C-alpha positions in Angstrom: 65.6 37.6 115.0 69.1 37.0 116.5 71.7 39.7 116.0 73.7 38.1 113.0 71.1 35.6 111.8 70.2 36.1 108.2 67.6 34.7 106.4 66.7 34.9 102.5 63.7 33.2 101.3 62.6 32.7 97.7 64.2 36.0 96.6 64.1 37.1 92.7 65.2 40.2 91.7 64.5 41.8 88.4 65.6 44.5 86.5 63.9 45.9 83.2 66.8 47.4 80.5 66.0 49.4 77.8 68.2 49.4 74.8 68.7 53.4 75.1 67.5 55.9 78.1 65.7 58.6 76.4 66.8 62.0 78.3 65.1 64.6 75.5 61.6 64.9 74.7 63.3 64.3 70.8 64.4 61.4 71.9 61.2 60.4 73.4 59.4 61.0 70.1 61.9 59.1 67.8 62.2 56.0 69.9 58.3 56.0 70.2 56.7 52.4 69.0 60.2 51.1 69.3 61.2 48.2 71.8 60.9 49.4 75.3 63.6 47.0 76.8 63.3 44.0 78.9 63.4 41.9 82.1 66.5 40.9 83.2 66.2 38.1 86.2 69.6 38.5 88.3 67.9 36.4 90.9 65.6 33.9 90.6 63.8 32.4 94.0 67.3 32.7 95.7 66.6 30.4 99.5 69.4 30.7 101.9 70.0 30.6 105.9 72.7 32.1 107.8 73.4 31.4 111.5 74.9 33.8 113.9 78.7 34.0 113.4 79.2 32.0 110.6 81.0 33.3 107.6 79.7 32.2 104.1 81.2 32.6 100.7 79.5 33.5 97.6 80.8 32.2 94.2 79.8 31.7 90.7 80.6 33.0 87.0 80.2 37.0 86.5 76.8 37.2 86.1 75.5 34.9 88.4 73.8 37.4 90.9 76.5 37.4 93.6 76.6 40.9 94.2 73.1 41.5 93.4 72.2 39.3 96.4 74.8 41.1 99.1 72.7 44.4 97.8 69.5 43.1 98.9 71.1 42.0 102.2 72.4 45.1 102.7 69.4 46.9 102.0 70.5 48.8 99.1 67.8 47.5 96.7 64.8 45.3 97.5 63.7 42.1 95.8 61.3 41.6 93.3 60.0 38.9 95.3 60.6 37.1 98.5 62.1 38.5 101.7 65.4 38.9 103.5 66.0 39.5 107.1 69.0 40.2 109.2 69.5 40.9 112.6 71.6 43.7 114.3 73.6 45.9 112.6 74.8 45.2 108.9 78.4 46.6 107.8 78.6 46.5 104.4 81.9 46.5 102.1 80.6 46.4 98.6 82.2 49.6 97.0 85.3 50.4 99.2 85.1 54.5 99.9 81.1 55.0 98.2 79.7 58.6 99.7 83.5 60.4 99.7 83.7 63.7 98.6 86.5 64.5 96.4 87.4 68.1 98.1 86.9 66.8 101.2 90.2 65.9 103.4 90.8 62.6 103.9 89.9 63.2 108.1 86.2 65.4 106.8 85.8 61.9 104.6 85.9 59.8 107.7 83.2 61.6 109.5 80.9 61.7 106.5 81.2 57.9 105.7 81.3 57.1 109.5 78.0 59.1 110.0 76.7 57.4 106.7 77.3 53.9 108.6 75.7 55.2 111.6 78.3 56.2 113.6 78.3 59.2 116.1 81.1 62.1 115.6 82.5 61.5 119.3 83.1 58.0 118.6 84.5 58.6 115.1 86.6 61.0 117.1 87.9 58.8 119.6 88.8 55.8 117.1 90.6 58.4 114.2 94.0 57.8 115.0 93.3 54.2 115.0 91.6 54.3 111.6 94.7 56.7 110.2 97.1 54.3 110.9 95.0 51.3 110.1 95.2 52.8 106.4 98.9 54.1 106.7 97.5 57.7 105.9 98.7 59.8 108.5 100.9 62.1 106.6 98.0 62.5 103.9 95.1 62.4 106.2 94.3 66.7 105.9 94.7 66.8 102.0 91.8 66.3 99.9 91.0 62.9 98.7 91.2 64.0 95.2 94.5 64.0 95.4 94.6 60.7 96.8 96.0 57.6 94.8 93.0 55.0 94.0 95.0 52.3 96.6 94.9 55.3 98.9 91.5 56.0 98.5 90.2 52.6 98.8 92.7 51.6 102.2 90.7 54.7 103.9 87.3 53.3 102.5 88.4 50.2 104.3 90.0 51.4 107.5 86.4 53.3 107.9 84.3 50.1 107.1 86.4 47.6 109.2 86.2 49.8 112.7 82.1 49.7 112.5 81.0 47.8 114.9 78.2 45.5 113.1 76.8 42.2 113.4 77.0 41.2 109.8 79.8 42.2 107.5 78.9 41.9 104.1 82.3 41.9 101.8 82.4 42.2 97.8 86.0 41.7 96.4 87.7 43.4 99.3 90.9 41.8 98.7 91.8 43.9 95.4 92.9 46.4 98.0 96.3 47.6 98.7 99.2 45.8 98.3 99.9 42.5 99.8 101.2 43.7 103.1 97.9 45.9 103.2 95.8 43.0 101.8 97.3 40.3 104.7 96.3 43.7 107.3 92.6 43.6 105.9 92.4 39.9 106.2 94.0 39.9 109.9 90.9 42.7 110.6 88.1 40.5 109.3 89.2 37.7 111.0 89.3 39.7 114.4 85.9 39.9 112.9 85.1 36.7 112.8 86.4 35.8 116.2 84.5 38.0 117.9 81.4 36.2 116.8 80.5 38.3 113.8 78.7 37.2 110.9 80.6 37.2 107.9 79.0 36.9 103.8 81.7 37.0 101.5 81.6 37.5 97.6 84.6 36.6 96.0 86.5 34.8 92.6 89.6 34.1 94.8 89.1 30.7 95.9 91.8 30.3 98.0 89.9 33.4 100.4 86.9 32.0 100.4 88.6 28.5 101.5 90.7 30.4 103.8 88.1 32.4 105.3 84.8 30.6 105.3 83.8 26.8 106.2 80.7 27.4 103.6 79.7 28.3 100.7 76.9 28.9 98.1 77.9 28.4 94.5 75.4 30.6 92.4 74.9 29.9 88.6 72.4 31.8 86.0 70.4 33.5 89.7 69.7 30.2 91.2 71.6 28.4 93.9 73.7 25.6 92.6 74.9 24.2 95.9 75.2 25.1 99.1 77.4 22.7 101.3 81.2 22.9 102.1 83.5 25.4 101.1 85.4 22.8 99.3 82.5 20.8 97.6 81.2 24.4 96.7 84.5 25.3 94.8 84.9 22.0 93.6 81.8 22.3 91.6 82.5 25.6 90.6 85.8 24.4 88.9 83.8 22.1 86.9 81.4 24.5 85.4 84.8 26.6 84.2 86.0 23.9 82.6 85.4 24.3 79.3 85.1 27.8 79.5 87.6 30.5 78.8 87.3 33.2 80.5 90.8 34.4 81.7 89.3 37.3 84.1 87.6 34.5 86.1 90.6 31.8 85.8 93.4 33.9 87.5 91.7 35.2 89.9 92.8 32.8 92.9 91.9 29.2 90.8 94.7 27.3 91.4 93.3 24.5 89.4 89.6 23.5 87.5 88.5 21.2 84.8 86.1 18.9 84.2 87.6 16.3 86.5 87.1 12.7 84.5 90.9 12.3 84.7 93.2 14.3 87.4 96.8 15.1 88.3 96.7 13.8 92.3 100.3 15.0 92.8 103.1 16.6 91.3 106.7 16.4 92.5 110.3 17.2 91.8 113.2 14.8 92.8 117.0 15.3 92.1 119.0 12.2 90.5 119.0 10.1 93.2 115.1 10.3 93.5 114.9 12.1 96.5 112.3 15.3 96.8 113.4 18.7 96.2 113.0 22.3 95.5 116.5 23.3 95.6 119.1 22.7 92.2 122.0 24.4 90.8 122.1 25.2 87.3 123.0 22.5 85.1 121.8 19.4 87.7 119.5 16.4 86.5 115.5 17.1 87.7 112.8 14.8 87.6 109.0 15.3 87.4 106.7 12.9 88.9 103.0 13.1 87.8 100.3 10.7 90.2 97.4 10.6 87.9 94.1 8.9 88.6 91.0 8.4 86.0 87.3 8.1 87.4 86.6 6.4 84.6 87.7 4.8 81.4 88.9 7.8 78.4 90.9 7.4 75.6 94.6 8.7 76.3 94.7 12.1 76.9 97.5 15.0 76.4 99.8 15.7 79.1 101.0 19.8 78.9 103.1 21.5 81.0 104.4 24.6 81.3 107.6 26.4 82.7 107.3 30.0 83.8 109.5 32.4 86.1 108.5 34.1 89.0 106.9 36.9 86.9 104.7 34.8 84.9 107.3 35.3 82.1 106.5 31.3 79.8 109.9 30.1 79.2 109.0 26.9 77.8 106.1 24.6 77.2 104.6 21.4 75.4 103.1 18.7 75.4 102.8 14.6 75.7 100.7 12.1 73.9 100.2 9.6 77.0 98.8 6.8 74.2 103.1 6.8 73.6 103.4 6.2 77.0 101.3 2.9 77.0 98.0 4.7 78.1 95.7 1.9 79.2 92.3 4.0 78.7 90.4 2.3 81.9 89.8 3.8 85.2 92.4 3.7 87.5 95.8 5.3 88.8 99.3 5.6 87.0 102.4 7.7 87.5 104.8 9.6 84.4 108.0 10.9 84.8 110.1 13.6 83.3 113.7 13.6 83.0 115.7 16.6 82.5 119.4 15.8 82.5 121.1 19.2 82.4 118.6 21.9 83.5 118.7 24.6 81.1 118.3 27.3 84.1 120.6 29.8 85.7 119.3 31.5 88.7 116.1 32.6 90.1 112.4 30.8 91.4 110.3 29.1 88.6 107.4 27.0 88.2 105.8 24.1 86.5 102.1 24.0 85.6 100.4 20.6 84.0 97.5 20.0 82.4 95.4 17.2 80.8 93.0 17.5 77.3 91.5 15.1 75.2 92.8 14.3 72.2 91.6 17.2 70.6 92.8 19.8 72.8 89.9 20.8 73.1 88.4 19.7 75.9 90.2 20.0 79.6 90.0 17.1 82.3 92.0 19.1 84.6 94.6 21.8 84.7 96.8 22.5 87.7 98.6 26.0 88.0 102.1 26.2 90.0 102.0 22.1 90.6 105.2 23.1 92.0 107.4 25.7 92.5 111.7 25.4 92.5 114.9 27.6 93.0 117.7 27.6 91.1 121.0 28.4 92.0 123.4 29.9 89.4 126.5 28.1 89.0 129.8 30.3 88.5 129.9 33.1 86.1 126.6 32.6 84.9 123.2 35.1 85.3 119.7 35.7 84.2 117.2 32.7 84.0 118.4 30.9 81.2 121.4 28.7 81.1 122.9 28.8 77.4 125.5 26.9 76.9 127.8 26.6 74.2 131.6 25.9 73.6 134.0 28.9 72.5 137.0 28.3 69.9 139.2 30.1 68.0 139.6 30.8 64.1 142.1 32.0 62.4 141.5 34.7 59.4 142.8 33.9 56.6 145.5 37.0 55.2 144.9 38.5 58.6 148.3 40.9 60.1 149.2 39.5 62.9 148.0 41.5 66.3 150.2 43.5 67.9 150.6 46.4 70.3 150.3 50.5 69.4 
């Protein structure tokens, strides 16, 4: 088998789940005759082939078998049936920092963790400065890792794994490491590995990261392959699977849009009073939102909902409009809707508009577009904060009040 090649043939993996683990002789006697547990099928006949130098994403709902498949490819667990073959050295970033000893210093754990991955002490010594600099831990590398924050711990684990001389790199939600700047550095290191011809298998809920890193993606559903194709097609199918499910943990993990797709928002645009497309406004100016909507088949008039949020994600306003009142025809085709704000009631900051299309009952989601448009509002004189509170000041006389004077 060529270095970097992966062959997965009809892999099935079962786990035997017991209702309660027996730890003592008393437990064994008490639970005697009770249910012995059941088999749970995590993977069911999965087959795939990855060419050397290819980047493949594994996506799917929680519990679909993504991490189990990655662990089988890594050799951590064995399949119950079927076979997996991988050519060359495999580097895995499944649990960053796995194998670290809390009482050892960061430097000692680099040697320990590197040896687990098959690197010699000489090689680790030569790369030590590069690993430490990448993890940004120069001041803390000789302190015990039990004194590290969780972010420091994870950064060191990624730095070691990222400097392996591997042919295959297995990644499981690694972009949750550290702050945004360090995540960009991680992505750059992975892109560099890919540029050298390395093979990547990447598990993530982050649709944008999958699209950015992979041309191909495999969608798993209930332990089986639902779709093996382009990253865009697999992510679109994944979004449709999530259309009627309300799982915030999956929804917020990088998915910009989702829904069943019978009716879609093709484009959202912001315009000024003259119809010119804009992203910057003065407080109190007019604002117009134009939505281009397409129906692939005849559906009853959907409800058009919107949310206005600030840069931190705080909900400032929300509402909905019955498109039947706007002349929805109900047949397949395209239409334009416009929302006009005469005076923008925002004072200062960056804001986002989100739009959704639901059925009349509000139970079925056709399409949701997160952060459809973002824009900046600049404050007028003597205004602060995100909201522009308008009013008129006046003076009232107080009956029988003594005149105001000086002391």
